[in-house]
N, C-alpha and C positions, 0 to 999 in steps of 0.2 A: 387260292386257286393254283393250278399248274401241276397236275399229276402227270406222270411220265407220258401217258398216252395223249394227253392234251398238247404237251410240248412236241411230241412226235407228229401229231396231226398238223399242228401249226407250221412246223418247219417243212413238212411235206407240201402243204399248200403254198408256202413261200417259194419253194423250188419250182413247183408247177407254174406259178405266176411269173417267176423270173424267166422261165423258158418261153412263156407266152410273150412277155415283154421284149425279150431279145429277138424272138422269131417273127413277131407280127407287128409290134409297135414300131413304126418307121419302116415297115415292110422288110425288115431284116437286111436292108441294103441302103447305100447312100442315096437319099433323095429328100426333097423338101416336103416335110409333113404339112398337109393342108389343115386349115382351120376346122373343117368338117371331121377329118380323121382324128385330130387331137380332141375335139369335143366328144366324139363317140367313145374313144378310149378313156377319157376322163370320167365319163358317166359310168363306164364299165367298172373302173377301179373303185369309185365311190359305192356302187351297188354291191360289189364283192365285200367291201368292208362292212357295210350295213348288214349283209346276210350273215357274215361271221359274228357280228354283234348279236343278231337275232338268235343264232345257234347257241351262243353263250347264255343268253337270257332263257331260252327254252330248256336247256340242260339244268341250269341253276333253279329255275322255277319248279322243275320236277324233283331235283335232288336236295335242294336247300331251302326252298320256299320263295314266295313271291317277293318278300321284302329284300332279301339278299340279291335276287335276280334283278330287281329294279335298280338297286344300288350299283351293282357291278356293270350292268348295262349302261347306266348313266355315266359311270366313271370312264368306260371305254369311249363312249361318244364324246365326252368332254375332252379327253386326252387326244382323240383323233382330230377334233376341231382345232385344238390349240396347235398341234403339230402342223396341220394343214395350213393354218393361218401363218405361222412363222416360216413355213416353207416358201411362202410367196416372196419374202425378202430374199431368200436364197435364189429364187428364180430371177429377181431383179439383178442380183450380182452376176449371175450367169450371163444375162443379157448384156451387161456392161463389159464383161470379159470378152465375149464373142464380138462385140462391136469394136472394142479396142484393137483386137487382133485381126479384125475384118475376116472372120471365119464365115464362109458361105453356109446357108441353112442346111444344105445337103451334106455337109461335112461335120455337123454338130452332133449327129446321132451317136457316133462311137464315143466321143468324149462324155456325153451325158450318160451313156450306158455304164461306163466305168465310174462315173461320179455317183450314180445311184447305188451300184454295188459296194463302193467304198463307204457310202453313208450307212448302208445296212450293217456292214461289219463293225464300223465304229460305234454305232448306236447300240448294237447288241452288247459289245464289250462294256460300254459306259453304263448301260442299264444294270447289268449284273454287278459291276463294281459299285455303282450307286446304291443298289439294294443292300449289298453287304455292309457298306459304310453306314447307312441309315439304321440297319439292324444293330450294329455295334455301337454307334454314336448317334443317338437321337438328336442331339444338339446341332448336328451338321445341317439339319433342315433350316435352321436359322441362318446359317452361312449361305445356303442356296437362296433363301428369301432375300437376304441383303444383296447378294450378287445380282439377282434378277431385277431388283428395284434400281440398283445403280446402272445396270445395263440398259434398262428402259429409259432412265433419265438421260444417259449418254446418247442413246438412239434418238430421243426426242430433240436433243440439242443439236445433233449432227445430221438431222434428217435432210436438210437442204444442201449439205456439202457433198461434193463428188470426190471419191477416192483418187489419189494421185498415183495412177499405175506406172507412169513413166519413172517415178522415183521409188517404186516398190522394192524393199530390200531383198525379198525372196526372188523376185524377177531378175534383179541385178545380179544376185549370186548365181542363178542358173545360167545366165548369159555368159558369166565369167567361167563357169565350170564346164559347160558344154559348147561344142562347136554347133552353131545353130544355122540352118539354111535360111536364106532370105525369103524363099517362097514356100508355100504349102506343097506337100507331096501326097496328094490324095488324103486318105485316112491313116497314113503311116505316121508313127511317132518317131521312127528312126529310119535313116537311109544310109547307104554306103556309097562313098565316092572316092575312087582311087585308093581303095583299101582303108579308108578312114570313115568311122561312123559319125554321122551328123544327127543331131536332134532336129526335129521340125518345130515350127511354132505351135503345132498341135500338142506336142508334149508339154510345152510351157504352160499352155492353158489348162491341160489336164491336171498338172500339179497344183495350179492355183484353184481349180475347181475342188480338188480333194481337200485343200487347206480350208477353203470356205465352208465345205461340208463339216469339217471338224469344228470350226468356230461356231457354226449354227447349232451343231449337236450339243455343244457346251451350254447353249441357251435353252434348247428345247427339252433336253432330258430333265434338268431340275424343274422346269415348268410343269411337266407331267407328274413329277413326284409331289407337286403341290395338290394334285387331284387325288392320287392314290399311291401307296407304297407297295402295292401288289405287283411284283415283277412281271407276272404274266400279262396283266392288263396294260402295264406301262410299255412293255416291249411290243405286244401285238398291236396296240393302237398306234404306236409310233411307226412300226414297220409298214402297216397297211396304209398309213398316211403318205409315206415317201415312195411306196411302190408305184404310185401313179404320178411321180414327180416329173418324169420326162414328158408325159402327155400334157400335164399342166403347163410345163414350160412352153411347149409348142402352141398351146391354147392361148397363153398370155403374151407370147412374143410380139404379136401384131397390135396389141392394144395396151401394152404396159404404160404408155404415156398417159392413158386415160385415168390411171389410178395414182395420181400425183400425191394424194393425201394418205395413202394406205400405210406408209411408213410411220406416220404419226399414230395411227390406230394400233399398229403392231407394238409401238413403244408403250402405249397406254395399257395394252394387254399384258406386257411383261411387268409393268409397274403394279398392275392389279394383282397378278399372280404372286409377285414378290411380297406385297402387303399381306396377301392371304396366308403365305407361309410364315411370315413373322408373327401373325396373330393366331397361329395354330393352337397354342395351348391357352390362349386367352378367350378367343371367340372363333369357333370353327364355322367358316362360311359353308353352308350346304352346297353339295356338288351341283344340284339343280340351279341354284342361284348363280354359281360360278359359270356354268354353261350359258345361262341367259346373258350375263354381263359380257362374256367373251363374244358371243354371237352378236349382241347389240353393238359393241364397239366396232366389230369387223364390218357389219352391214352398214353402220352409219358412216364409217370412213370411206367405204366403197361408194355409197350413194353420194356423199359430198364430193368425192373425187370426180364422179361422172358429171355432177352438176357444175362444178367449177370449170371443167375442161370441155363443156358442151360446145362453146363458141368456136373451139379449134376445129371442130368437125362440121361447122356450119349448122349446128342444131340450135334452133331458137327455143327459148323457154316458153312453156305453155302458160 
C-alpha cells in the first residue's frame, strides 16, 4: 500500500487534524481542560481513526478483494491499539513530570502541544528508517523482538519503582547549562531579565517530555512492525493513535491512580509482541489472535486496577 495520492491524502488529513488540535483542543488558550471536554475529544479522535480504517477497507475491498481488505484493516486496528496502549505509559510519565515541577493544569497545554508535534516527527522518521532496514536486513526483526522482550521484562521488574528526577542527568545538565528562573512565567519557555535570557521551568519539562517521547517511540515502532511491515499501515496507525494523545492525557489526569496495575499489562504486551517477532519464521501468530491477546491483556489489567483501587474511592465490592 501507499501510492502517492494515498500519502498525500493522509498527510493532508494530519495537517487538518493538527490545526483542529491546536485551535480547539484546550480551547487554543491556557485553561484547565475539563473531564467532559477531554472525553469528547478522545471520542472524536478514536472515531476519526476508525473512519480512516474503514476508508482503507472499502478501497481495498473494491480494488484488491475482501481478503486483503480484511487483512490490512485488521493490521491497522491492531497497530492502532498497540500504540494507544503504550501511549498510556507515556501519559503516566507526563503526569509525573508535571507533578514534580508543580505545573498548573492550565499551563500544560503548550508543553503537550509541542510534545505531540515532536512525537509525530520522530515516529515518521523512525518508521521510514525501520522500513528501509527491514527491507535490507530481514534479520533485524529478531533484534526488534529481543529488544521488546527485554524491555517488557525490565518494565515488569521496575513497575513499582519511581524514577529519581532529582538526580536525573539530563535535568542536571540543563540546570548547569541554562540560567533558570525560580518561578513559572506563564506559558513562556524563555524570559529576558536585565538583558540576560533565562529559561523557565517550562522549558526543562518540555525537553524531558520530548526525550520521553523518543524513548517510547523506540518501543512502539518496533512493536507495530511485529504486526505489519507495510510502512503506510505502520505510520498511519501510529500517527492516528498519538493525534489524540493530549486529549487522552487530560482524560486520564484525574484518574491515573486508579490504574495502578496497568504498567504490568503494558509490560506483558511488550513481551508478547517480542515473542511474536522472535517466532516470525517459525510460527506466525495471526493478526486477529494478536489483536485479541493485546486487547485481553489491556482490558484485564485495567479491570483489575479498578478492582484493587476501589476502596480508595469508597467503592464497596458487589
